[in-house]
ZAMITOR-831388 format. One record per residue (C-alpha): residue number from 1; x, y negated, z. Coordinates in pm, whole numbers, plus 32768, in hexadecimal, padded with zeros to 4 digits. Example, Ala and Ser with C-alpha at 12.3 -4.5 7.8 and 13.67 -1.06 7.14 Angstrom:
<sites>
SITE   seq     c1     c2     c3
SITE     1   84CE   81C2   830C
SITE     2   8557   806A   82CA
</sites>
This chain:
<sites>
SITE   seq     c1     c2     c3
SITE     1   7DDC   6980   8400
SITE     2   7CD7   6A2F   8327
SITE     3   7C40   6B84   836A
SITE     4   7CED   6C06   8234
SITE     5   7E3F   6B8C   82B3
SITE     6   7E0A   6C30   8405
SITE     7   7D9C   6D78   8368
SITE     8   7EC3   6D7E   827A
SITE     9   7FB2   6D47   839B
SITE    10   7F1D   6E6F   8459
SITE    11   7F1D   6F52   832A
SITE    12   8089   6EFC   82E3
SITE    13   80E9   6FA3   842E
SITE    14   8049   70F3   83DD
SITE    15   8119   7225   8435
SITE    16   818A   72E6   8304
SITE    17   8104   7448   8311
SITE    18   811A   755E   820A
SITE    19   7FB1   75CF   8235
SITE    20   7EED   749F   82A6
SITE    21   7F03   73A6   8181
SITE    22   7F35   7236   81CB
SITE    23   7E0E   7149   81A4
SITE    24   7E4E   7055   8087
SITE    25   7D94   6F09   8084
SITE    26   7D3F   6EA1   7F21
SITE    27   7C83   6D62   7F77
SITE    28   7B55   6CC5   8020
SITE    29   7A02   6C95   7F7A
SITE    30   79A9   6B24   7FBB
SITE    31   7832   6B57   7FA5
SITE    32   781E   6C67   80AE
SITE    33   7971   6C44   815C
SITE    34   79A4   6DB9   8129
SITE    35   7AFD   6E4E   80F7
SITE    36   7B56   6F0C   7FBC
SITE    37   7C40   7024   8025
SITE    38   7CEE   7149   7F81
SITE    39   7D19   728D   8042
SITE    40   7DD1   73AD   7F9B
SITE    41   7D71   733A   7E3E
SITE    42   7C04   72EE   7E93
SITE    43   7B91   7181   7E90
SITE    44   7A60   710E   7F58
SITE    45   79E2   6FEE   802E
SITE    46   79B8   6FD2   81A7
SITE    47   7971   6EBC   829F
SITE    48   7AB6   6E27   8320
SITE    49   7A6E   6EA7   8481
SITE    50   7A39   7008   83F8
SITE    51   7B88   6FFA   8344
SITE    52   7C37   6F9D   8486
SITE    53   7B87   70BC   853C
SITE    54   7BF6   71A7   8426
SITE    55   7D5B   712C   845C
SITE    56   7D45   7162   85D6
SITE    57   7CB5   72C0   85AA
SITE    58   7DCC   7316   84B9
SITE    59   7EDA   729F   85A8
SITE    60   7E34   735E   86C5
SITE    61   7E3B   74A1   85FC
SITE    62   7FAB   7474   85AC
SITE    63   8001   742B   8719
SITE    64   7F33   7550   8795
SITE    65   7FDC   7639   869D
SITE    66   8135   75C3   8705
SITE    67   80EA   75FC   8875
SITE    68   8034   7749   8852
SITE    69   809D   781D   8725
SITE    70   7FFE   794F   87C3
SITE    71   7E98   78CD   879D
SITE    72   7EA1   77B2   86A2
SITE    73   7FA9   77ED   8598
SITE    74   7F35   77A3   8434
SITE    75   7F2E   78F7   838D
SITE    76   7F3F   794D   821B
SITE    77   7DF7   79C7   818F
SITE    78   7EA3   7B0D   8133
SITE    79   7ED2   7B5E   82A5
SITE    80   7D58   7B6B   82D5
SITE    81   7D33   7C40   819E
SITE    82   7E28   7D3C   822F
SITE    83   7D65   7D36   8377
SITE    84   7C26   7D85   82B6
SITE    85   7CC4   7EA8   81FC
SITE    86   7D4D   7F39   833F
SITE    87   7BFB   7F12   83EC
SITE    88   7B57   7FD1   82D0
SITE    89   7C64   80DB   82DF
SITE    90   7C28   8106   8453
SITE    91   7AB4   812C   840E
SITE    92   7B03   823C   830F
SITE    93   7BF7   82F0   83F8
SITE    94   7B87   82CE   8563
SITE    95   7C5C   836E   866F
SITE    96   7D9B   839E   85A3
SITE    97   7EE1   82E2   857A
SITE    98   7EF8   81E3   8460
SITE    99   8030   8159   83B5
SITE   100   8054   800A   8306
SITE   101   8181   7FBA   822B
SITE   102   81A0   7E45   81E4
SITE   103   8281   7DFE   80BB
SITE   104   82F5   7C98   809B
SITE   105   8399   7BAB   7FAB
SITE   106   84B5   7AE0   8041
SITE   107   841A   7A0D   8158
SITE   108   82C9   7AA9   8112
SITE   109   8263   7A9B   8287
SITE   110   825F   7C14   82B5
SITE   111   8323   7C02   83FE
SITE   112   823E   7AF3   8487
SITE   113   810C   7BBE   8426
SITE   114   8179   7D0D   84B6
SITE   115   8202   7C78   85F9
SITE   116   80DC   7B94   863B
SITE   117   7FE6   7CB1   8607
SITE   118   8099   7DA2   86F1
SITE   119   80C0   7C94   87FC
SITE   120   7F52   7C31   87DE
SITE   121   7EF8   7DA0   8808
SITE   122   7FD6   7DB6   893C
SITE   123   7F39   7C8F   89F1
SITE   124   7DCC   7CDE   899B
SITE   125   7DD7   7E55   89E5
SITE   126   7DA9   7EF4   8B3A
SITE   127   7ED8   7FC2   8BAB
SITE   128   7F86   7F8E   8A5F
SITE   129   80D4   8031   8A14
SITE   130   818E   7FB1   88E5
SITE   131   82DD   7FE7   8842
SITE   132   83AD   7EF7   8775
SITE   133   84B2   7FB2   86AA
SITE   134   85E5   7F22   85FC
SITE   135   8733   7FA2   857E
SITE   136   8815   7F4A   86A5
SITE   137   87F7   7EA5   87F9
SITE   138   88A6   7D71   876F
SITE   139   87B9   7D48   8647
SITE   140   8691   7D8B   872B
SITE   141   86F4   7C73   881A
SITE   142   874F   7B6F   8714
SITE   143   8637   7BB8   861A
SITE   144   8516   7C82   86A4
SITE   145   8510   7C1A   8811
SITE   146   8540   7AAA   87BB
SITE   147   841C   7ABC   86C8
SITE   148   8343   7B5B   87D2
SITE   149   8387   7A41   88C6
SITE   150   8327   7940   87BD
SITE   151   81C7   79D5   87BD
SITE   152   819C   79F2   8937
SITE   153   806D   7945   89D1
SITE   154   80FB   7804   8A67
SITE   155   8075   7852   8BC4
SITE   156   813F   7998   8BC0
SITE   157   827F   7905   8B32
SITE   158   8385   78DE   8C49
SITE   159   840F   77A3   8BA7
SITE   160   82BC   76F1   8BAF
SITE   161   82C1   76B8   8D27
SITE   162   815E   7741   8D3D
SITE   163   81B6   78AE   8D68
SITE   164   8190   794E   8EBF
SITE   165   8207   7AB0   8F06
SITE   166   815C   7BAB   8FE6
SITE   167   81E8   7CE6   9083
SITE   168   8198   7DBC   8F51
SITE   169   8230   7CD0   8E52
SITE   170   8382   7D0C   8DB4
SITE   171   83D2   7BF7   8CBF
SITE   172   851C   7B45   8C93
SITE   173   858E   7AAF   8B48
SITE   174   86AC   79DF   8AC0
SITE   175   86F4   7974   895A
SITE   176   8848   7A1A   895D
SITE   177   87F5   7B55   8A1C
SITE   178   868E   7B9F   89BC
SITE   179   85B1   7C52   8AB9
SITE   180   8665   7CE0   8BE6
SITE   181   867A   7E5D   8BCA
SITE   182   85E1   7E3B   8A6C
SITE   183   8480   7E42   8AF2
SITE   184   8373   7D7A   8BA0
SITE   185   8252   7DE8   8C7A
SITE   186   8135   7CF9   8CC7
SITE   187   7FBC   7CCB   8CCB
SITE   188   7EDD   7B9B   8CB4
SITE   189   7D6B   7B53   8CD0
SITE   190   7CC6   7B29   8B7D
SITE   191   7B70   7B66   8AE6
SITE   192   7ADF   7C2A   89C7
SITE   193   79F3   7BB3   88B7
SITE   194   78C5   7BD3   899F
SITE   195   7961   7AFE   8AB1
SITE   196   79B2   7C29   8B90
SITE   197   7AEC   7BE5   8C59
SITE   198   7BF5   7CF2   8C7E
SITE   199   7D68   7D23   8CBE
SITE   200   7E23   7D3D   8B77
SITE   201   7F8D   7D9D   8B43
SITE   202   806B   7EB2   8BC4
SITE   203   81C6   7F27   8B5A
SITE   204   828B   7EB8   8A28
SITE   205   83CE   7F77   89DD
SITE   206   84D6   7F23   88DA
SITE   207   8584   804B   8839
SITE   208   86AB   806C   874A
SITE   209   868F   8182   864E
SITE   210   8804   8191   8601
SITE   211   8869   81ED   8761
SITE   212   8742   8253   8838
SITE   213   869F   8380   8794
SITE   214   869A   8437   88E0
SITE   215   85CE   831E   8983
SITE   216   84B7   8324   8883
SITE   217   83F4   8425   8947
SITE   218   82E7   843A   8A50
SITE   219   822A   82F8   8A09
SITE   220   80B3   82E1   89CB
SITE   221   80B6   81B3   88E6
SITE   222   7F94   80D8   8881
SITE   223   8053   801E   876D
SITE   224   81B4   8000   86DE
SITE   225   8274   7F1E   85F1
SITE   226   83AD   7F74   852B
SITE   227   8479   7E81   845F
SITE   228   8563   7ED4   833F
SITE   229   85EC   8029   82DE
SITE   230   853D   80F8   83E8
SITE   231   8592   8269   83A4
SITE   232   8482   835D   8344
SITE   233   84D5   8433   8472
SITE   234   8495   830A   8557
SITE   235   8347   82CB   84A8
SITE   236   82EC   8436   84F0
SITE   237   8343   8406   865F
SITE   238   8275   82C7   867B
SITE   239   814F   8377   85D9
SITE   240   8165   8489   86E1
SITE   241   817B   8387   87FA
SITE   242   803E   82D9   877D
SITE   243   7F76   841C   877A
SITE   244   7EE1   8418   88DA
SITE   245   7E67   82B1   88E9
SITE   246   7DEF   82B4   8781
SITE   247   7CD2   8389   8809
SITE   248   7C4A   8249   88A7
SITE   249   7BE2   81D5   874D
SITE   250   7AEB   82F2   8725
SITE   251   79FB   8270   882E
SITE   252   78AE   81E9   87A7
SITE   253   78D7   80A4   8869
SITE   254   7A2F   806E   87D0
SITE   255   79B0   80B0   8670
SITE   256   7893   7FBB   86A8
SITE   257   799A   7EB3   86F3
SITE   258   7A51   7F0B   85B0
SITE   259   7909   7EE4   84F3
SITE   260   78E1   7D8A   858F
SITE   261   7A45   7D2E   852A
SITE   262   7A01   7D9A   83C2
SITE   263   78C3   7CC9   83BE
SITE   264   797B   7B91   8437
SITE   265   7AA0   7BBE   8349
SITE   266   79BF   7BF3   821D
SITE   267   7906   7AB4   827C
SITE   268   7A50   79F3   8285
SITE   269   7A3C   79B2   83FA
SITE   270   7B53   79B5   84FC
SITE   271   7B7B   7AEB   85D3
SITE   272   7B8B   7AD4   874E
SITE   273   7CDB   7B53   87CD
SITE   274   7C43   7C8A   886A
SITE   275   7BA1   7CF9   8721
SITE   276   7CE5   7CC0   8666
SITE   277   7D96   7D92   876C
SITE   278   7C9D   7EAF   8738
SITE   279   7CED   7EC1   85C3
SITE   280   7E58   7F19   8610
SITE   281   7E16   8014   8725
SITE   282   7EC8   8155   86C6
SITE   283   7F86   80AE   85A8
SITE   284   80F7   80AC   8548
SITE   285   814C   7F69   848E
SITE   286   8284   7F79   83B5
SITE   287   831C   7E48   830F
SITE   288   840F   7E6B   81EE
SITE   289   84C8   7D7D   8107
SITE   290   8517   7E42   7FCB
SITE   291   8660   7D8F   7F8A
SITE   292   86EB   7E9A   8073
SITE   293   8699   7FA5   7F71
SITE   294   85A3   80C0   7F3C
SITE   295   85CB   8167   8090
SITE   296   854B   82C3   80DC
SITE   297   8437   8233   81B8
SITE   298   83C0   814A   80A5
SITE   299   83CF   826A   7FAE
SITE   300   8300   833E   809B
SITE   301   81ED   8235   808C
SITE   302   8208   81D2   7F1E
SITE   303   824C   831C   7E6B
SITE   304   80FC   8389   7DE4
SITE   305   804E   824B   7E5F
SITE   306   7F38   81AB   7D92
SITE   307   7F1E   8032   7D62
SITE   308   7DC5   7FC8   7DDB
SITE   309   7DEE   7E52   7DA4
SITE   310   7EDE   7D80   7CD9
SITE   311   7F01   7C13   7C77
SITE   312   7F9F   7B3B   7B6A
SITE   313   80EB   7A85   7B91
SITE   314   8063   7926   7B53
SITE   315   8143   7828   7BFE
SITE   316   8022   774E   7C78
SITE   317   7EE1   77E1   7D02
SITE   318   7DB8   7755   7DBD
SITE   319   7E16   7809   7EFE
SITE   320   7F79   777F   7F08
SITE   321   7FA4   766A   8009
SITE   322   80B1   756B   8045
SITE   323   8118   7536   7ED9
SITE   324   8168   73CE   7E7E
SITE   325   80C2   731C   7D5C
SITE   326   81FC   7321   7C86
SITE   327   821E   7499   7CA1
SITE   328   80AE   74CD   7C50
SITE   329   80C9   73E7   7B25
SITE   330   81F8   749F   7A9D
SITE   331   818A   7607   7AD6
SITE   332   8011   75F4   7AE2
SITE   333   7FBC   74D7   79FA
SITE   334   7F02   74EB   78AE
SITE   335   8045   7504   77E8
SITE   336   806A   7663   7877
SITE   337   7F0D   76D2   7817
SITE   338   7DD0   76E7   78E6
SITE   339   7E6E   77C0   79F3
SITE   340   7FCB   7733   79F5
SITE   341   811F   77D4   79C6
SITE   342   8178   7936   7A2B
SITE   343   82BE   79B9   7AB8
SITE   344   828C   7AF8   79F1
SITE   345   819A   7AA9   78D4
SITE   346   8090   7BB0   78A5
SITE   347   810D   7C83   79CA
SITE   348   8062   7CCF   7B14
SITE   349   80E4   7D1A   7C70
SITE   350   8042   7DEC   7D83
SITE   351   7F82   7D6B   7EB0
SITE   352   7F14   7EB9   7F42
SITE   353   7F72   8023   7F01
SITE   354   7ED7   8161   7F88
SITE   355   7FE1   8269   7FDA
SITE   356   7F9F   83DB   7FB5
SITE   357   7F51   83F1   8129
SITE   358   7DFA   834F   815D
SITE   359   7E5B   82D2   82B8
SITE   360   7F61   81EA   8221
SITE   361   7F50   8098   8174
SITE   362   8053   7FC7   80BB
SITE   363   8021   7E4C   80AC
SITE   364   80F2   7D47   7FF6
SITE   365   813A   7BE9   807A
SITE   366   81C1   7B11   7F62
SITE   367   82AC   79F1   7FA5
SITE   368   81A0   78F0   7F53
SITE   369   80C3   797F   806A
SITE   370   81AC   78E0   8168
SITE   371   8161   776D   8157
SITE   372   822D   7734   8297
SITE   373   837E   77BE   8229
SITE   374   8354   785A   80D2
SITE   375   83D6   7730   8008
SITE   376   8321   77A9   7ED2
SITE   377   839F   7690   7DEF
SITE   378   8508   76F9   7E34
SITE   379   84AC   7865   7DF7
SITE   380   8415   780A   7CA6
SITE   381   8554   7754   7C49
SITE   382   8626   787E   7CB5
SITE   383   855C   7969   7BDB
SITE   384   858B   78A7   7A97
SITE   385   8633   7985   7996
SITE   386   8656   7AA6   7A8E
SITE   387   860C   7C14   7A33
SITE   388   84AF   7C94   7A7D
SITE   389   851F   7D8D   7B88
SITE   390   85D5   7C76   7C43
SITE   391   84A2   7B94   7C40
SITE   392   83BF   7CAF   7CB3
SITE   393   84A0   7CF7   7DDC
SITE   394   84F3   7B9D   7E61
SITE   395   83AA   7AE8   7E17
SITE   396   82A9   7BFD   7E40
SITE   397   8348   7D18   7F07
SITE   398   8305   7E0B   7DEB
SITE   399   8429   7EFC   7E00
SITE   400   849A   7FEC   7CEF
SITE   401   854F   8137   7D18
SITE   402   8696   80C8   7C7D
SITE   403   86AE   81E5   7B83
SITE   404   8613   8234   7A32
SITE   405   84E8   831B   7A28
SITE   406   8483   83F1   7900
SITE   407   832A   8352   78EC
SITE   408   8361   81DB   7915
SITE   409   8213   8183   7872
SITE   410   8149   8234   797E
SITE   411   807E   813B   7A49
SITE   412   7F99   8199   7B68
SITE   413   7EB7   8073   7B0C
SITE   414   7E92   80E7   79A1
SITE   415   7EC0   8260   798C
SITE   416   7E17   82CF   7AD0
SITE   417   7C9E   82FE   7AC5
SITE   418   7B8C   836E   7BB1
SITE   419   7AA3   8495   7B7B
SITE   420   798C   83A7   7B19
SITE   421   7A5C   8326   79F4
SITE   422   7A98   847F   7961
SITE   423   79B9   84C7   7831
SITE   424   78A9   85C8   786D
SITE   425   78D6   866D   771B
SITE   426   7A0E   86FD   767F
SITE   427   7AE8   8831   764D
SITE   428   7B98   88D3   7774
SITE   429   7CF6   8969   777C
SITE   430   7DC7   8A08   788D
SITE   431   7F45   89FC   789B
SITE   432   800C   8AD8   798A
SITE   433   8178   8ADE   79F5
SITE   434   81A4   8C29   7AAC
SITE   435   82BA   8C77   7BA1
SITE   436   833D   8DA6   7C59
SITE   437   839D   8D1B   7DAE
SITE   438   82DB   8BD2   7DAB
SITE   439   8166   8BB0   7D74
SITE   440   80E2   8B7A   7C17
SITE   441   809D   8A13   7BAD
SITE   442   7F65   89E8   7AD6
SITE   443   7EBA   88CB   7A1F
SITE   444   7D5C   88A1   798D
SITE   445   7D46   87AD   7869
SITE   446   7C0E   8718   77C8
SITE   447   7C25   869A   7660
SITE   448   7B0E   85A9   7601
SITE   449   7A7C   855B   74AB
SITE   450   7B89   8451   7473
SITE   451   7C95   855B   74B1
SITE   452   7D04   84B0   75F1
SITE   453   7D93   8590   7701
SITE   454   7D0C   8584   7862
SITE   455   7DDD   863D   7967
SITE   456   7CBD   8691   7A4D
SITE   457   7D2D   879A   7B46
SITE   458   7E75   8822   7BC4
SITE   459   7EBE   8957   7C91
SITE   460   7F31   895E   7DA0
SITE   461   7E8D   8812   7DF9
SITE   462   7EC7   8762   7F43
SITE   463   7D86   874F   800C
SITE   464   7CF0   8882   7F65
SITE   465   7C81   89A4   8040
SITE   466   7D16   8AE9   7FC2
SITE   467   7C85   8C21   8066
SITE   468   7D7D   8CC3   8158
SITE   469   7E68   8B9C   8123
SITE   470   7DAF   8A5C   8178
SITE   471   7E33   890D   8100
SITE   472   7F6B   8960   8034
SITE   473   8008   8808   8069
SITE   474   80DC   8757   7F64
SITE   475   819E   8805   7E4F
SITE   476   82C0   870F   7E70
SITE   477   830B   860D   7F7D
SITE   478   83F0   84E0   7F92
SITE   479   8552   8560   7FBA
SITE   480   861A   8536   80FA
SITE   481   8751   85AC   8044
SITE   482   8772   84B0   7F29
SITE   483   86C2   857F   7E1D
SITE   484   860B   84AC   7D1D
SITE   485   84FF   85AF   7CD8
SITE   486   84B1   85EC   7E44
SITE   487   84D4   8716   7F28
SITE   488   83F7   884C   7F06
SITE   489   82B2   8820   7FC4
SITE   490   81F2   892A   8084
SITE   491   8119   897E   7F54
SITE   492   8247   8A20   7EAB
SITE   493   826C   8B27   7FBB
SITE   494   81FA   8C74   7F2C
SITE   495   80B2   8D02   7FAC
SITE   496   80E8   8E5D   7F1B
SITE   497   7FCA   8E3F   7E1F
SITE   498   7FB2   8F49   7D10
SITE   499   7F01   8F3F   7BC1
SITE   500   7DAC   8F8E   7C55
SITE   501   7DC5   8E7D   7D5C
SITE   502   7E31   8D7A   7C5C
SITE   503   7D06   8DD8   7B85
SITE   504   7C20   8DA2   7CB0
SITE   505   7CC1   8C4F   7CF4
SITE   506   7C9A   8BE6   7B88
SITE   507   7B2B   8C47   7B93
SITE   508   7AFC   8B88   7CDA
SITE   509   7B97   8A4A   7C50
SITE   510   7ACC   8A5E   7B0F
SITE   511   798C   8A86   7BD9
SITE   512   79E7   8957   7CAB
SITE   513   7A33   8882   7B78
SITE   514   78E8   88EA   7ADE
SITE   515   7826   8888   7C16
SITE   516   7872   8718   7BDE
SITE   517   78B5   8717   7A66
SITE   518   7794   87E0   79D8
SITE   519   762F   8768   79FC
SITE   520   75BE   88CC   7A4C
SITE   521   76EB   88FD   7B39
SITE   522   775C   8A30   7A78
SITE   523   78D2   8A87   7A67
SITE   524   7992   89DF   7950
SITE   525   79DE   8AAC   781A
SITE   526   7B4E   8AA5   77BD
SITE   527   7B90   8AAE   7647
SITE   528   7CFC   8B1D   7660
SITE   529   7DF0   8B7B   7772
SITE   530   7F64   8B37   7740
SITE   531   8089   8BC5   7805
SITE   532   8202   8B88   7806
SITE   533   827E   8C91   7715
SITE   534   83D5   8CC0   77B3
SITE   535   8357   8D56   78F8
SITE   536   8202   8DB6   7870
SITE   537   829B   8EAA   7777
SITE   538   83C0   8F17   7853
SITE   539   83A6   908B   7894
SITE   540   83B8   9118   79F1
SITE   541   836F   9266   7A91
SITE   542   821C   9297   7B30
SITE   543   81C0   93EC   7BBD
SITE   544   82D1   948E   7AEF
SITE   545   826B   93EE   79A3
SITE   546   82E5   92BB   78EC
SITE   547   81E9   919D   78DA
SITE   548   81D5   9021   78BF
SITE   549   8114   8F14   7978
SITE   550   803F   8ECF   7845
SITE   551   7FE9   9040   7828
SITE   552   7F99   904D   799A
SITE   553   7EAA   8F26   797B
SITE   554   7E0F   8FBF   7841
SITE   555   7DBE   90F1   7911
SITE   556   7D06   9000   79F8
SITE   557   7C3A   8F80   78D2
SITE   558   7CFC   8E39   7892
SITE   559   7DA9   8E1A   7742
SITE   560   7ECD   8D22   7735
SITE   561   7F7C   8C94   7604
SITE   562   80F4   8C5D   761A
SITE   563   816F   8AF8   7644
SITE   564   82AD   8A79   75A6
SITE   565   83C3   8AC6   769A
SITE   566   84E8   8A1C   75F5
SITE   567   846F   88BA   75A3
SITE   568   8424   881F   76F3
SITE   569   84F2   86E8   76A4
SITE   570   8415   86BC   7574
SITE   571   82F2   86E1   7660
SITE   572   8371   85B7   7728
SITE   573   8370   84E8   75EB
SITE   574   8215   8561   7592
SITE   575   819B   8500   76ED
SITE   576   8231   83A5   76C8
SITE   577   817A   8383   757C
SITE   578   8033   83DE   7628
SITE   579   8077   82EA   7745
SITE   580   80D7   81CC   765F
SITE   581   7FE5   80AC   7623
SITE   582   7FEB   7F3D   75CB
SITE   583   7F3F   7E6D   76D5
SITE   584   7F32   7D41   75ED
SITE   585   7E8C   7E00   74CF
SITE   586   7D25   7DB3   7470
SITE   587   7C29   7E7E   7533
SITE   588   7BB4   7FA8   7469
SITE   589   7CF1   7FC8   739C
SITE   590   7DAF   8113   73AD
SITE   591   7ED0   8074   7470
SITE   592   7DFB   7FC1   7571
SITE   593   7DED   80E7   7661
SITE   594   7EB9   8220   76AD
SITE   595   7E60   837A   7632
SITE   596   7E9D   8417   7786
SITE   597   7E07   83E3   78DD
SITE   598   7E36   8499   7A26
SITE   599   7D24   84CE   7B25
SITE   600   7D6D   8425   7C6F
SITE   601   7D3C   8573   7D21
SITE   602   7E78   85F9   7C7A
SITE   603   7F71   856C   7D74
SITE   604   8088   865A   7D0E
SITE   605   8073   85EE   7BA2
SITE   606   8070   847F   7C04
SITE   607   81A0   84B5   7CE2
SITE   608   8251   855E   7BBF
SITE   609   8202   844E   7AC2
SITE   610   827B   8342   7BB4
SITE   611   83BE   83F2   7C14
SITE   612   8434   84ED   7B11
SITE   613   858D   8492   7A8F
SITE   614   86DB   852A   7A3A
SITE   615   8754   85E8   7B6E
SITE   616   8854   8537   7C48
SITE   617   88B3   8672   7D06
SITE   618   88B6   87EB   7CC6
SITE   619   8764   8897   7CD9
SITE   620   86AF   874A   7CCA
SITE   621   857C   87EA   7C2D
SITE   622   845F   87D9   7D2B
SITE   623   8381   872D   7C27
SITE   624   83E3   880C   7B04
SITE   625   82B4   88F4   7B0E
SITE   626   81C0   87D0   7B07
SITE   627   8286   8731   79ED
SITE   628   8294   8878   792B
SITE   629   811B   88B0   791C
SITE   630   80EE   8748   78A5
SITE   631   81FA   8779   779A
SITE   632   815B   88BF   7725
SITE   633   800A   880E   770B
SITE   634   809F   86F1   763F
SITE   635   8141   87E5   7549
SITE   636   8018   88D0   7522
SITE   637   7F55   87F6   742F
SITE   638   7E22   8802   750F
SITE   639   7CF1   877F   7458
SITE   640   7B7E   8746   747A
SITE   641   7ABB   8869   73E7
SITE   642   795D   87DD   73CA
SITE   643   782F   877E   7495
SITE   644   774C   8654   74C1
SITE   645   77C3   84EC   74B2
SITE   646   789D   8481   75D2
SITE   647   77E9   83F3   76FF
SITE   648   78B0   8324   77F8
SITE   649   7844   8327   7963
SITE   650   788C   8247   7A8D
SITE   651   7831   8100   79E3
SITE   652   796A   80F3   790D
SITE   653   79A9   8149   77A3
SITE   654   7AF7   818C   7701
SITE   655   7A76   8179   759D
</sites>
C-alpha cells in the first residue's frame, strides 16, 4: 500500500465541520514525495507527514469543540468585532450601565452570542449576579435555560459526571424542567489573564417579564441577557439593577484590563475568558429577531440612531465559511462580476448603529455569520424574487417600521453629516416655530455657494446646557402608546421663557455656533430670521395692549419675516426634493448628491425625518414642530448671498 493510498484513506474519514474545511488531496509530487493539498480554496504543498499532522490537529479541534463549547466553540468573526466595539464603549463610558441590542437575521446566531457572553461573564467574575429574562417560565426553560446549559463548562455540567457540589452550590438541571427554582448558585476556581487564581461565579436568576414584574427588584446585577420582545419598562428596571456594580468598571485597574482587551482584539488575537467577562460587566445584552415586528424596545434603540457601519449584500464573501464549491461557483463566480451576485443589487445593510443614547450600541448578525446553523445557501434560495423589506428582515435583521413615512428618501448614511463636513463659508438663516404652552422650536440653516442647505443647529437640542434648565432632553421620544410620531419628550415642557429670555438664548446659541464655525470665533451673522406667521402674527393682550410675538421680538431687536403658514404639505414635497439624489449618477452631476444635510448633533431633526408619518391616533403630533421649521425652510427660497469660494473642511468635499 503506497503512502498516497494510506493518506487518502485517512483523509476520507475527516469529520465534516462548517468552519474547519476538509483537507483535499490533489496528488503527490513524485520528485519530492510532497502532497499537493487544497484547503478552503488555497492550494499548496506539504510533506506527507505534515498533512497527516494537519488532519490530526483538525480532528482534535473538532473533538475539543464538541466536548467544551464554553471555551472552544468556533465563533463568527463578527462576534469578536462586537466585543471590540463594546470594549471601546466601556472605555468611553466607565462606571455606567451599557446596553447592547443584537439584531439578527433568521438563524443569525444572536441567541448563541448573547447567552455565551453573559455565561462567560458569570463564570469569570467574582461574586457575579446575572439575570436571564424571557417571556414566560415555559419559554425560559425550553429556550433560554437549555441554551445556557449547552454552554456550561463541562466540569460544571451535572450530566458530565465530573461535577461535584459543595455546601454553597445550588445547581440542578433537567432537559424538560430546566434549572430547579429557575436559578443556579455556584463558584469555581479559575484564573485571570495574568494567571491569578480566584473564585468566579455567583448567582444566576431567570426571570419572566410577562408575569414577574414584582420580582425584578432588589438585585445588584453585574450582567443581564434578554431574549425577544423584552418590554421597555423591563429594560429600565434592568438598567437600574446594574447601577451599583457598574461602578466597578470605573476603577483604573479595571480600565487597564479593558485597554489590554482592545489591544488583543485589534491584533486579531483570542481573548482570555476573564478579559471577555470584563467587557460585559455592567451590560444588558438584548437579542431580537425582527420577524416579530418593530417592538417599542427596538424602536427605543433605533429611532434617531445613526448607521456607523454597513456592508453590501453580496451572496459570497471572503469571510463566509462552509460554502460548498457549487454554491460559490453559482453565486460568486466570474459570470456574476468580480464581486459576485447580490441579494439586493446596489443596496447596503447595517452592521452597527449608534443610538441616540451614547451608552447603547446596536449590532447586526446576518444569517451568513452563522456557519454552524445559518444554512446560508437555503436562505439565498428563499430570498429569490422576494420584496426588499422581507430580505432585509430575514437575512440581515434589518427591521422597518411597517408604515409609510413622509420622508422615505432620508438616509442616516447619506443625509447626516458631522460638524467637520459643514462648509465654513455661507449664508445663515434662522427659522422659528413659536408656541404658547410648549417651548419654541428653532433651526439654524447654512446655505453654501452651491445653494445646498445645511441644517446645523436645533433648539432645544438634547445634550445642550441651557442656563436654569440644564440638559433639555429629547423633543420627541419613541411612543409607548402606538403613536407613529412619538410621544412628547421633556424638551417640550414649557420653561416660562418670555421674549427677552428667548433673545438671550438665540444670542447664546449663535455665539456657540460661531466658536467652532468662524475662524475668529465670533458669533454667526444671520441674514434673515423667519417665523411661523399663524402664531407669530396672532394678536394677544400684553399689559393691557394688543401685540404679537413678532412685535415682541422686534422690541428685543430681532426682526422676523413671516413664513408661509398654509402650505406645509407643499413643504413636505419641497423637503423630499431636497433629500432626493441618484446614487448611481456620475460624481459631480447635479443629481449625484442631495441638496440637504442635517448635522449629527440635531438628534430631534433626525428622529423626525426617520419617523414622521400620517398620524395613526389623535394628537399624534410630537414631531410636528421639528417638521414645521424644516418645511418653512424648504419653502422660504433660502439662497447663498455672496462671499468667498466654498471651502470644505474635514477631509471631504461635496463639490
